[in-house]
N, C-alpha and C positions, 0 to 999 in steps of 0.2 A: 504494500500500500504506500502511495506517495502523497504527502501533504506539504503545502507551502504556507508558511505563516505570512503575516502582513509586513515583514521586514525582508522578504525575499529568500528566506532560508528553507530549503527543502528537507523534509525528514522522510526517509524511506524505511519502512518496517518490513523485514523478511518473514518467511514462514515460521521461524523459530521465535519471533518477537524481538529480534535484535534490531536496533535503530542505527541508521547511518545518516549524518547530517551533511548537507552540501550547501555552501553559501554562494548564491548566485549574484549577489550584489556587486562583486568586483569584476565579473566577467564582462568585458566589452569587446564586441566584434568590430571589424573594420567598418561595417555598415553603420553600427551605432556611433562610432567616432565621426564618420562622415556626416551623419545626420546632426550630431552635436555641433560640428563645425559650421554646417549650413545654417542651423538655428542661431548660433551666436553671430554669424556674419549678417544674417537678416536683421537681427535686433540692432546691431551696431552699424548698419549701412549708412545711416545719416546721423548727423550730430544731434545729440539730445540735450544740448545746453545752450543757454543764452545769457548774456549780460542783461540784467533786468533792473528797471526802476519801478517804484510803486506809485500808486495814486497820491501818496504823500509828497512826491517830488514832481516838479514841473518839467523835469528832464525826460524827453521822449526820443532823443537821438543822441548818439555818442558825443557829438560836439558840445552838447549841452551839459555833459558830465565833466567838463574841464574844471578841476578844482573841487569836485564833489567828494563826499565821504563814501568810500568803497568798503563794504563788508567783505573782508578777505579771509582766505584760509592761510595766508602767509606764504604762498608759493610764488616765487619770482615770475614764473610764467604768466600768472594771472595779471599782474600789473603791466607787464610788457604787452600782453594782448590787448587789454583795454586802453592803454596809452596809445598803441598803434591805431586802434579803432577811432579814437578821438582825433588823432592827426589826420587819418584818412578821410574823416568826415568834415574836415575843415576847422577843427577846434584847436585850442592852444595847449596849455599845460595839462599834465596828467591828473590823476586822482590822489586823494589823501587816503592812505590805507588805514583801515580800522580792523584789527585782528582779534576776534573773540577767542576765548580759550578752547571752545569746541566748534568743529565744523558745522554742526547742526544749528549753531547760534547765528550763523550768517543769514539764514532764512528768517529767523525771528527778528533780527535787527532790521531787516528790510521791511518786513510785514508790519512791524510796530513803528516804523518811521524814524528809527535811530540812525540809519545810514541812507544815502541817496540811491545806491545801487549795489547789486551783488550778482555773483555768477550762480544761476540756478539751473536745475535740471528739469526738463519737461519729461513726462507730464507731472510727476509726483509733487514737486515743490510748487509748481505753478497751480496745480489743482488744489493743493491745500490752501494757497493764498485765495483762490477764487471762492472756496467754501467759506472762508472767513470774511468775504466781502471786499477783498483788496484787489483792485485792478492792477495788473502788471503791464509795463511796456517792455516787450521782448526785443532784444537787439542781438541777433546771431552774429558772431564774428565774421563769417563768410559774406554776409550781406554788406559789410563795411570794409572790404578789402583785406581781411585777415583770414587767410586760409587755414583755419584751425578747427579741429573737430574733437575736442575733449569730450569723452562720454563714459558713462558706466555701462558695462556689459553684464548681463545676467546669464549665468550658465547653470543649467540644472541637470 
């Protein structure tokens, strides 16, 4: 008799009542790995992030963010990307970086109006803001001359 539990472990019982367990969770075929690669490629095909300003800010384009308070994770790449967007859009100086202790606090700082802009991910951070009644102005880097596609990829 063969039984499979909810964790993918097969238990086979022979005629004498002896049990043998086989763990199928780790077995991946080439087909499984190809499917996983295609799934992750499909999810990550387009950029899922944008610099965003909220309805608390009058900034709706990158040039309007010159000198703005930017809720940052502290990565140098972030400020380089947004500064390039500001310049490409005809603006002057860069942003003033505000680094909260936790990455998740950048979203809160923007939604609560403590910073003028932040780098958010679509759809989850944008959706959470919408559910709280906050309108966001999304500014994807590629739309403003910065060919950059930083994104999170989910692999299951």
